[in-house]
C-alpha positions as CSV (number, residue, x, y, z in Angstrom):
1,M,13.1,23.1,17.8
2,L,14.1,21.3,14.6
3,D,15.7,17.7,17.0
4,P,14.9,17.1,20.1
5,A,16.5,14.1,20.7
6,V,18.9,15.6,24.0
7,D,20.9,14.2,26.3
8,G,18.2,14.4,29.2
9,R,16.1,17.3,31.1
10,L,18.6,19.7,31.5
11,S,19.6,20.4,27.5
12,F,15.9,20.2,26.5
13,V,14.9,23.4,28.2
14,G,18.7,24.7,28.1
15,T,18.0,24.5,23.9
16,V,13.6,25.7,24.4
17,A,15.5,28.6,26.8
18,A,18.0,30.2,23.2
19,I,15.0,29.3,20.9
20,L,12.9,31.0,23.2
21,G,15.5,34.0,22.6
22,I,16.1,34.1,26.8
23,A,19.9,35.2,26.6
24,D,20.9,35.6,30.6
25,V,20.9,32.0,31.2
26,S,23.8,31.0,32.9
27,P,26.0,27.9,31.8
28,D,25.4,26.4,35.9
29,A,21.9,27.3,36.1
30,S,20.3,24.2,37.1
31,E,17.3,23.1,35.9
32,W,14.9,25.0,38.2
33,Q,16.4,27.9,36.8
34,V,16.2,27.8,34.0
35,K,12.9,27.0,34.0
36,E,12.1,29.8,36.1
37,K,13.7,32.1,33.0
38,I,11.2,30.3,30.6
39,K,8.1,31.8,33.3
40,T,9.3,34.8,33.4
41,F,9.8,35.4,29.5
42,L,6.7,33.7,28.5
43,F,4.7,35.4,30.9
44,E,6.8,38.8,30.3
45,K,5.5,38.2,26.4
46,G,2.1,37.2,27.0
47,V,0.5,39.7,29.6
48,Q,2.3,42.9,29.4
49,E,3.5,42.3,25.2
50,Q,-0.1,39.9,24.6
51,K,1.7,38.4,22.1
52,N,1.2,34.9,21.4
53,I,4.3,32.0,22.0
54,V,4.5,29.5,19.7
55,L,6.9,26.3,20.0
56,I,6.9,24.5,17.0
57,I,8.7,21.3,17.6
58,D,10.2,19.0,14.7
59,E,10.3,15.2,14.5
60,G,8.3,14.5,17.8
61,Q,8.6,10.7,18.0
62,K,12.6,11.6,18.8
63,I,11.5,13.7,22.4
64,P,13.3,11.5,25.6
65,D,9.8,10.3,27.7
66,E,11.7,12.9,30.8
67,C,11.5,15.2,28.0
68,L,7.7,15.4,27.5
69,E,6.7,15.4,31.8
70,I,8.7,18.8,30.7
71,L,6.4,20.1,27.7
72,R,3.1,19.4,30.1
73,E,4.9,21.6,33.1
74,F,5.4,24.4,30.8
75,L,1.2,24.1,29.6
76,N,0.7,24.5,33.5
77,Y,1.9,28.1,32.9
78,E,-1.0,30.1,31.6
79,T,-3.5,32.2,33.2
80,N,-7.3,32.7,33.8
81,S,-8.0,33.0,30.4
82,Y,-5.4,31.9,29.2
83,K,-1.9,29.9,28.7
84,L,1.4,30.9,28.1
85,L,2.5,29.0,25.4
86,Q,0.3,27.2,22.4
87,I,2.7,24.2,21.7
88,I,2.6,21.9,17.9
89,I,4.4,18.8,17.5
90,F,5.6,17.2,14.2
91,A,6.0,13.4,14.9
92,Q,5.5,9.6,13.2
93,P,2.4,7.7,14.2
94,E,4.8,5.8,16.7
95,F,4.5,9.4,18.4
96,R,1.3,8.2,19.6
97,Q,2.2,5.3,21.5
98,K,3.4,7.6,23.8
99,L,1.2,9.9,23.7
100,A,-1.2,7.3,24.2
101,A,1.1,6.1,28.3
102,R,0.9,9.2,29.1
103,A,-2.4,11.0,30.1
104,N,-1.7,13.8,32.2
105,L,0.0,15.2,29.0
106,F,-2.5,13.6,26.4
107,D,-5.8,15.3,28.7
108,R,-4.3,18.4,27.3
109,V,-4.2,17.5,23.5
110,N,-6.4,19.9,21.4
111,T,-6.3,18.7,18.2
112,L,-4.7,15.4,16.8
113,Y,-4.5,14.7,13.1
114,F,-3.1,13.0,10.9
115,L,-1.3,13.5,7.2
116,R,-2.5,10.9,4.8
117,P,-0.4,10.7,1.4
118,L,-2.1,13.2,-1.7
119,S,-4.8,12.3,-3.6
120,F,-4.5,12.4,-7.4
121,R,-5.3,16.9,-7.9
122,Q,-3.7,17.2,-4.8
123,T,-0.4,15.9,-6.5
124,R,-1.1,17.2,-9.5
125,A,-2.1,20.9,-7.3
126,M,1.5,20.8,-5.7
127,I,3.9,19.8,-8.4
128,G,2.4,23.0,-10.3
129,H,2.5,25.0,-7.6
130,R,5.8,24.3,-7.3
131,I,7.0,25.4,-11.6
132,A,5.0,28.5,-11.1
133,V,7.1,29.9,-7.5
134,A,9.9,28.2,-9.3
135,S,9.1,29.4,-12.9
136,Q,10.5,33.3,-14.4
137,D,7.1,32.3,-16.6
138,P,4.3,31.0,-14.1
139,G,2.3,31.2,-17.6
140,R,4.4,29.0,-19.5
141,R,3.6,25.4,-20.7
142,P,3.1,22.7,-18.3
143,L,6.3,20.6,-17.9
144,F,4.4,17.8,-17.6
145,T,2.0,16.1,-19.6
146,L,-1.1,14.0,-17.7
147,S,0.1,11.0,-18.1
148,G,3.4,12.0,-16.9
149,L,0.8,13.5,-14.1
150,F,-0.3,10.2,-13.5
151,A,2.4,8.9,-13.6
152,V,4.4,10.8,-10.3
153,Y,1.3,9.7,-8.8
154,L,1.1,6.0,-9.8
155,A,4.9,5.6,-8.7
156,T,5.2,8.4,-5.4
157,R,1.2,7.5,-3.9
158,G,1.1,11.0,-2.7
159,Y,4.0,10.9,-0.9
160,P,5.5,14.4,-0.7
161,R,8.7,13.8,-0.4
162,R,9.2,11.2,-2.6
163,V,6.5,13.2,-5.5
164,V,9.5,15.7,-5.1
165,S,12.5,13.8,-5.4
166,L,10.8,12.3,-9.2
167,C,10.2,15.1,-10.3
168,H,13.7,16.5,-9.8
169,Q,15.1,13.3,-11.5
170,V,12.6,13.9,-14.1
171,L,13.9,17.8,-15.1
172,L,17.5,16.4,-14.9
173,M,15.8,13.4,-17.8
174,M,15.1,16.2,-20.3
175,I,17.7,18.2,-19.0
176,I,19.6,15.2,-20.3
177,R,17.4,14.4,-23.4
178,G,16.2,17.8,-24.2
179,K,12.8,17.5,-24.3
180,N,10.3,20.4,-23.2
181,R,7.4,18.2,-20.8
182,A,8.2,15.2,-19.6
183,G,5.2,12.3,-20.6
184,W,3.6,8.6,-19.2
185,F,7.6,7.0,-20.2
186,L,10.0,9.3,-19.4
187,V,8.9,9.8,-16.4
188,R,9.1,5.7,-16.2
189,R,12.7,5.9,-18.0
190,S,13.0,8.6,-14.9
191,V,11.6,5.8,-12.0
192,N,13.9,2.8,-13.7
193,K,16.9,5.3,-12.7
194,M,16.2,5.9,-9.4
195,N,17.5,3.5,-6.1
196,A,14.6,4.0,-3.9
197,P,12.1,2.1,-2.6
198,I,9.0,3.4,-5.1
199,G,11.5,2.3,-7.9
200,R,11.1,-0.7,-6.8
201,R,7.4,-1.5,-5.6
202,V,5.9,-0.2,-8.3
203,A,4.7,-2.7,-10.6
204,W,4.5,-0.7,-14.4
205,A,2.6,-4.1,-16.4
206,A,0.3,-3.5,-14.3
207,L,0.3,0.7,-14.3
208,G,0.4,0.3,-17.7
209,L,-4.1,-0.9,-17.3
210,L,-4.7,1.6,-15.0
211,F,-3.1,4.3,-17.1
212,V,-4.6,3.9,-20.9
213,A,-8.1,3.8,-18.6
214,A,-7.0,6.8,-17.0
215,V,-6.0,8.2,-20.5
216,L,-9.1,7.9,-22.2
217,A,-11.6,9.2,-19.1
218,S,-9.6,12.8,-18.5
219,S,-9.9,13.1,-22.5
220,F,-13.1,12.3,-22.3
221,Y,-13.2,14.9,-19.2
222,Y,-11.6,17.8,-21.3
223,L,-12.6,16.9,-24.1
224,N,-16.3,16.1,-23.6
225,P,-19.0,20.1,-22.9
226,F,-21.4,17.5,-21.1
227,W,-18.8,16.4,-18.1
228,K,-20.5,19.0,-15.9
229,T,-22.0,18.6,-12.2
230,D,-25.6,17.9,-12.1
231,R,-27.5,20.5,-10.1
232,T,-27.0,18.2,-7.0
233,G,-23.9,18.9,-7.1
234,Q,-22.8,14.6,-8.1
235,S,-20.1,13.6,-10.8
236,R,-21.8,12.3,-13.4
237,S,-21.3,8.5,-14.3
238,L,-17.8,7.3,-16.7
239,P,-18.6,7.3,-20.3
240,A,-20.0,4.0,-21.7
241,G,-17.0,1.1,-22.5
242,F,-14.9,3.4,-19.7
243,S,-14.0,-0.7,-17.8
244,F,-11.3,-1.8,-15.2
245,R,-9.7,-4.6,-15.8
246,S,-7.8,-6.3,-12.5
247,A,-7.1,-9.2,-10.4
248,L,-5.9,-9.3,-6.6
249,T,-4.0,-12.7,-7.2
250,P,-3.5,-12.9,-11.1
251,T,-3.0,-15.8,-12.6
252,P,-0.1,-15.1,-16.1
253,S,-1.5,-16.5,-19.5
254,A,-4.8,-17.1,-17.6
255,S,-8.6,-17.1,-18.8
256,V,-10.6,-16.3,-16.8
257,Q,-13.9,-18.6,-17.3
258,I,-17.5,-17.8,-15.5
259,P,-19.1,-20.8,-15.6
260,D,-23.0,-20.4,-15.8
261,P,-25.5,-20.4,-12.7
262,P,-26.8,-22.7,-11.8
263,Q,-30.4,-24.4,-12.5
264,P,-33.3,-24.2,-10.0
265,A,-33.6,-27.2,-8.0
266,D,-36.4,-27.9,-5.8
267,D,-36.3,-26.3,-1.9
268,A,-35.0,-29.7,-0.6
269,Q,-32.2,-29.9,-2.8
270,T,-31.5,-26.9,-2.8
271,A,-31.7,-26.9,1.1
272,E,-29.6,-29.7,1.6
273,S,-27.1,-27.8,-1.3
274,V,-27.2,-24.3,1.2
275,A,-26.5,-27.1,4.0
276,L,-23.3,-28.6,2.7
277,A,-22.2,-25.1,1.2
278,A,-21.9,-23.8,5.0
279,E,-20.3,-27.1,6.3
280,S,-17.8,-27.0,3.4
281,D,-16.9,-23.2,4.0
282,Q,-17.0,-24.0,7.8
283,T,-14.0,-27.1,7.1
284,A,-12.1,-25.2,5.2
285,A,-11.5,-22.1,7.1
286,E,-10.8,-24.4,9.7
287,D,-7.8,-25.8,7.8
288,V,-6.7,-21.9,7.4
289,S,-7.2,-21.0,10.7
290,E,-3.5,-21.7,11.9
291,Y,-2.3,-18.8,9.0
292,M,-4.6,-15.9,10.4
293,P,-3.0,-13.2,12.1
294,A,-3.7,-12.5,15.7
295,D,-5.1,-8.8,15.1
296,L,-5.8,-6.8,12.2
297,G,-3.9,-3.8,12.7
298,T,-4.6,-0.9,15.3
299,I,-6.6,2.3,14.4
300,T,-6.7,5.4,16.2
301,I,-9.5,6.7,17.0
302,M,-10.9,10.4,15.6
303,K,-13.7,12.7,15.3
304,N,-17.3,11.0,15.5
305,M,-15.5,7.9,15.7
306,T,-17.5,5.2,18.3
307,I,-16.5,1.6,18.7
308,W,-20.0,0.6,17.7
309,K,-19.7,1.8,14.2
310,I,-16.1,0.3,14.0
311,L,-17.7,-3.3,15.3
312,E,-20.1,-3.0,12.1
313,N,-18.1,-2.3,9.5
314,I,-14.7,-4.9,10.8
315,Y,-17.5,-7.5,11.1
316,G,-21.0,-6.2,9.6
317,D,-21.8,-7.5,13.1
318,T,-22.3,-5.7,17.1
319,G,-24.5,-8.5,18.4
320,Q,-22.9,-9.0,22.3
321,E,-20.5,-11.6,21.9
322,M,-19.1,-9.7,19.5
323,T,-18.9,-6.8,21.3
324,R,-17.1,-9.1,24.5
325,K,-14.3,-10.4,22.6
326,F,-13.3,-6.4,20.2
327,L,-13.0,-5.1,24.3
328,A,-11.4,-8.5,25.6
329,A,-8.6,-7.1,23.8
330,N,-8.9,-4.1,24.5
331,P,-8.5,-4.0,28.5
332,R,-7.6,-0.6,28.7
333,I,-11.7,-0.1,27.5
334,T,-13.8,0.5,30.8
335,N,-16.8,1.2,28.6
336,I,-17.6,1.4,25.3
337,N,-19.9,4.3,25.2
338,Q,-16.9,5.9,26.6
339,T,-14.1,6.6,23.7
340,R,-11.8,9.5,23.2
341,Q,-9.8,11.2,20.4
342,G,-6.7,9.2,20.3
343,D,-8.2,6.9,21.3
344,V,-5.9,3.7,19.9
345,V,-7.7,0.1,19.8
346,S,-6.5,-3.3,18.7
347,V,-8.9,-4.6,15.8
348,P,-8.5,-8.2,16.6
349,V,-9.1,-11.1,14.4
350,I,-12.2,-13.1,14.8
351,P,-12.4,-16.5,13.8
352,E,-16.6,-16.3,13.1
353,T,-16.6,-14.3,11.1
354,A,-13.3,-14.7,8.4
355,R,-14.6,-17.6,5.2
356,L,-13.4,-18.9,1.7
357,I,-12.9,-16.3,-0.7
358,K,-14.6,-18.5,-3.3
359,S,-12.6,-18.6,-7.2
360,K,-16.2,-17.8,-8.5
361,A,-16.5,-14.8,-6.6
362,I,-16.3,-10.9,-9.0
363,M,-16.3,-7.7,-6.9
364,V,-15.3,-4.8,-7.5
365,F,-12.5,-2.5,-5.6
366,L,-12.6,1.7,-4.6
367,Q,-8.9,0.8,-2.8
368,S,-6.6,-1.7,-1.3
369,G,-3.9,-2.1,0.8
370,T,-2.0,-3.5,3.2
371,E,-2.3,-0.8,6.7
372,L,-5.7,-1.2,8.0
373,E,-5.8,2.3,9.8
374,P,-5.7,4.6,6.4
375,L,-8.4,2.5,4.6
376,Y,-10.8,2.8,7.3
377,Y,-9.9,6.3,7.1
378,S,-10.5,6.7,3.6
379,F,-13.6,3.6,3.6
380,I,-15.1,6.5,6.4
381,E,-14.0,10.0,3.9
382,K,-15.6,7.7,0.7
383,K,-18.9,6.5,3.1
384,S,-19.3,10.0,4.1
385,L,-19.6,10.8,0.3
386,S,-23.6,11.4,-0.3
387,Y,-22.9,10.9,-4.2
388,A,-21.2,7.0,-3.1
389,P,-22.6,3.9,-3.8
390,P,-23.5,1.4,-1.0
391,I,-19.2,0.2,-0.3
392,R,-18.2,-2.7,2.3
393,F,-15.0,-2.3,4.5
394,L,-13.0,-5.9,3.9
395,S,-10.1,-7.2,5.2
396,F,-8.2,-10.9,4.6
397,W,-5.4,-12.9,3.9
398,N,-3.4,-15.8,2.9
399,K,-0.2,-17.8,3.3
400,R,1.6,-16.0,0.0
401,E,0.3,-11.9,0.5
402,G,-0.5,-12.3,4.4
403,K,-3.2,-9.1,5.8
404,Q,-4.6,-6.8,2.9
405,F,-7.5,-4.8,3.6
406,A,-9.9,-3.2,0.8
407,I,-12.9,-0.9,-0.3
408,A,-15.2,-2.7,-2.3
409,L,-18.8,-2.1,-3.9
410,D,-21.5,-3.6,-1.3
411,Q,-22.6,-5.7,-4.6
412,R,-22.5,-9.6,-6.0
413,F,-21.8,-9.9,-9.8
414,S,-22.3,-12.8,-11.8
415,S,-20.2,-12.5,-14.9
416,L,-17.2,-9.3,-15.5
417,E,-19.2,-7.8,-17.8
418,E,-22.1,-7.1,-15.0
419,A,-19.0,-5.6,-13.0
420,H,-17.9,-3.3,-14.9
421,Q,-21.2,-2.0,-15.9
422,A,-20.8,-0.6,-12.3
423,V,-17.2,0.7,-12.9
424,Q,-18.7,2.3,-15.7
425,R,-21.6,4.1,-13.1
426,L,-19.2,5.2,-10.5
427,P,-18.2,8.7,-9.9
428,Y,-15.1,9.6,-11.3
429,E,-13.2,10.1,-8.8
430,L,-14.4,6.9,-7.3
431,A,-13.7,5.0,-11.1
432,L,-10.4,6.2,-11.9
433,S,-9.2,3.3,-8.8
434,A,-11.2,0.6,-8.9
435,R,-10.9,-2.6,-10.5
436,V,-12.3,-6.1,-10.8
437,L,-11.5,-8.9,-9.0
438,L,-11.7,-12.0,-11.4
439,Q,-10.1,-14.1,-9.0
440,A,-8.5,-15.4,-5.7
441,G,-6.2,-18.1,-4.6
442,Q,-7.7,-20.7,-3.1
443,D,-6.2,-20.2,0.4
444,T,-7.6,-16.3,0.8
445,V,-9.7,-15.6,4.0
446,V,-12.2,-12.6,4.3
447,V,-14.2,-10.6,7.0
448,N,-17.1,-9.0,5.9
449,G,-17.6,-10.8,3.3
450,G,-21.4,-11.5,3.4
451,S,-23.7,-12.0,0.7
452,L,-21.1,-11.3,-1.5
453,L,-19.5,-14.3,-0.7
454,L,-22.6,-16.3,-1.6
């Protein structure tokens, strides 16, 4: 079923009957009569012919609420051994809210899977596969250089539909210009000529810096015979001299000055300084509390995820007071130890966990974005890597940019050189997207900054 946006229940069951190939349905048949026809058909195919019948629905977010109840009824058609109909639904993220509102249907869901954008390697493999299938000579020279592939990935952020659209534009550009291969600059010109949102959102100056760094890394990867995985299966670190420089809130034509660390003071002076600093931070946090958002977003509970881990990862605190405030924002959770896969929890802003980022704070970001859920899933994935360094999930916001999220190295840096050295030691797949936070706005507030902001 390509488009489930039907007029009503009768139209829905009629469409399902037609898809299944049930021809003897009278135009005047009632909803009950059509459902009986469907039930008989499924029994014949499933029991007598031993076939598995699968109903695949695309654009599931368009299914009317009243028709979701019909799907639940279909799932009641079963024998003592198995169900007569399997249902697969492809939908946009908002469909999960419809499921959450219908517990009797959601209880019948065996698998809930969220597709995320492709990684660079997946994007490259996808482009290569489509070219190989379409080409009369699969062994021909690649149409995209490595730099061109990087440009496609950075412009599309790994969304397949955007990748296909941009690559189509690139091929047209190659034909017009008589080119045999697409490199960085040809892809860039193609993006600039497109009217799609991806062309407007790409900051090519920043991507240029990433491209230079990526070329250095890829050159080392392909030309250096010693770039292998070690006996433990872990990737070797990046070569010396490879670094990324970026900023959360860059200031054009401004040099960044990192002051020398203060000289040691006696214990009394140190204690007084710490107390004054803490009081100053608290006052500053109160000044910006008026524009703090009500919540950070929502997270859908996936397999092996718990509320305790969310509290620890988001806030760095699992105490009773923190737990109480989290549950107050999620009244539907009656037992914090009993959550189901697919449950959607709201992640509230708890002002006590927020601190201002000091202008001299130096951090290394592995990834950042404006949406909580996908970045949190990425954090869980990176944290599970056996060779990943200690990382921390940060939530921050300011008046200009609103809410943002980042995966950062859980390490303080006293200088840019020290931060760049940390990037050089990262595994290849983590270093590709790493960047150093040079400075932040004076009104930027962060949650779970901890020792990174001391």
